[in-house]
GUMI-166560 format. One line per 8 residues: their letters; for each residue x, y, z of C-alpha. Coordinates in steps of 0.2 Angstrom, whole numbers, plus 5000, padded with zeros to 4 digits. Layout:
<miros>
a	X Y Z; ...;
</miros>
This chain:
<miros>
maknmqpv	5636 5800 5442; 5633 5783 5436; 5643 5768 5443; 5645 5750 5439; 5640 5741 5455; 5640 5723 5448; 5648 5710 5460; 5666 5708 5455;
akrckalg	5668 5689 5458; 5652 5684 5449; 5656 5696 5434; 5674 5690 5433; 5668 5672 5432; 5655 5676 5419; 5668 5685 5408; 5681 5672 5410;
isptvmgy	5694 5684 5419; 5704 5683 5435; 5699 5694 5449; 5717 5699 5451; 5715 5709 5435; 5703 5719 5445; 5715 5721 5459; 5707 5708 5470;
akketnrn	5718 5694 5476; 5706 5683 5486; 5689 5685 5478; 5680 5670 5471; 5663 5664 5469; 5655 5647 5473; 5640 5651 5462; 5637 5638 5448;
pggqmrkk	5652 5628 5452; 5648 5614 5439; 5647 5627 5425; 5630 5623 5418; 5631 5637 5405; 5631 5633 5386; 5648 5630 5380; 5647 5635 5362;
kseyalql	5645 5653 5360; 5639 5663 5344; 5650 5675 5335; 5639 5689 5342; 5641 5683 5360; 5660 5682 5359; 5661 5700 5352; 5649 5706 5366;
qekqkvkf	5659 5697 5379; 5675 5705 5374; 5667 5723 5374; 5659 5719 5392; 5676 5713 5398; 5685 5729 5394; 5670 5740 5400; 5670 5730 5417;
vygilekq	5689 5730 5420; 5690 5749 5417; 5674 5753 5425; 5667 5762 5410; 5648 5763 5405; 5641 5761 5387; 5640 5779 5382; 5657 5784 5387;
frsyyeka	5664 5768 5379; 5656 5771 5363; 5664 5789 5362; 5681 5781 5365; 5677 5769 5350; 5673 5784 5339; 5689 5793 5345; 5699 5778 5342;
tampgktg	5692 5776 5324; 5697 5794 5320; 5715 5791 5326; 5729 5784 5314; 5733 5765 5316; 5722 5750 5322; 5706 5755 5329; 5706 5741 5342;
enllilve	5723 5745 5348; 5719 5763 5349; 5703 5759 5359; 5713 5750 5372; 5727 5763 5373; 5714 5776 5376; 5706 5767 5391; 5723 5763 5398;
rrldnvvy	5727 5782 5398; 5712 5786 5410; 5718 5794 5426; 5709 5782 5437; 5718 5767 5428; 5735 5777 5430; 5732 5779 5449; 5729 5761 5450;
rlgfamsr	5744 5756 5440; 5756 5767 5450; 5750 5758 5466; 5741 5772 5474; 5725 5761 5475; 5722 5743 5477; 5709 5742 5463; 5703 5753 5449;
rearqlvn	5686 5755 5458; 5696 5762 5473; 5706 5773 5461; 5691 5780 5453; 5684 5785 5470; 5700 5793 5476; 5701 5803 5460; 5683 5809 5462;
hghftvng	5687 5815 5479; 5701 5826 5472; 5716 5817 5480; 5727 5819 5465; 5736 5832 5455; 5742 5831 5437; 5757 5843 5433; 5752 5853 5449;
qrvnipsy	5734 5855 5445; 5721 5846 5455; 5710 5834 5444; 5695 5825 5450; 5689 5818 5433; 5693 5799 5432; 5692 5799 5413; 5705 5812 5411;
lvksgdvi	5718 5806 5398; 5736 5807 5403; 5749 5812 5391; 5768 5808 5390; 5777 5819 5403; 5763 5821 5414; 5767 5820 5433; 5753 5812 5444;
evlersrs	5755 5816 5463; 5745 5814 5479; 5738 5831 5484; 5749 5838 5498; 5735 5839 5511; 5730 5821 5507; 5747 5814 5511; 5745 5813 5530;
sskfkrlt	5730 5801 5528; 5733 5783 5533; 5727 5778 5516; 5743 5786 5508; 5755 5785 5523; 5756 5766 5521; 5763 5769 5503; 5779 5776 5510;
gedavmvg	5792 5769 5523; 5802 5754 5524; 5788 5741 5523; 5779 5750 5508; 5773 5738 5495; 5780 5741 5477; 5770 5736 5463; 5776 5730 5446;
lpqwldra	5774 5746 5435; 5771 5745 5416; 5785 5751 5405; 5776 5768 5401; 5775 5773 5420; 5789 5777 5433; 5788 5779 5451; 5802 5780 5464;
kntlsgtv	5800 5770 5480; 5794 5779 5495; 5787 5793 5484; 5769 5798 5481; 5773 5804 5464; 5773 5795 5447; 5777 5800 5429; 5770 5795 5412;
tkmpvred	5787 5792 5403; 5779 5788 5387; 5763 5784 5379; 5757 5766 5382; 5757 5753 5368; 5747 5737 5365; 5760 5726 5373; 5758 5736 5389;
idmpiqeh	5740 5730 5392; 5742 5713 5400; 5724 5707 5399; 5719 5693 5387; 5708 5704 5376; 5704 5701 5357; 5700 5719 5353; 5696 5715 5335;
livelysk	5680 5707 5341; 5675 5724 5349; 5679 5733 5332; 5668 5720 5323; 5654 5722 5335; 5653 5741 5333; 5656 5740 5314; 5640 5731 5311;
</miros>
């Protein structure tokens, strides 16, 4: 399986996003502190950067991202918004959003290793798209591991959940209460630039 192994801090700086978006609170890079890069970017460079930003944040490679775009084009509504909603519905992203993992990369690995169930069925596909009403739980036999034990108890950290997800404190279960909308995606993304890039 192909993986994106790019260094997080360096890539975040190049794309102009905060490492906290990736789930990393203290990552930074000292490389190129003066910012000797060319300030003025072409239209194509801006479009490409927006696409690379979304791919990097969600950990998606080009072939799969292209298929998401084609799927978004076939859906009713705005293609750009549909695209972002599709990637937001990925199981690895939902696991991260529910606070079961510290980053999307970690969430992807946990899903790959089969630690989660969706509606009682074990799912190990990070790109699985959740639906409204789906219940995502930590597998029963995985709950005793230290990784998940720290998510319950008095000192368990509660994360800020988006409006379309629900998780009660001290539980290893979360529910998709409704489908996400564009306002639920808090990253600074100009999705119309991605649509323009693919429309050429």
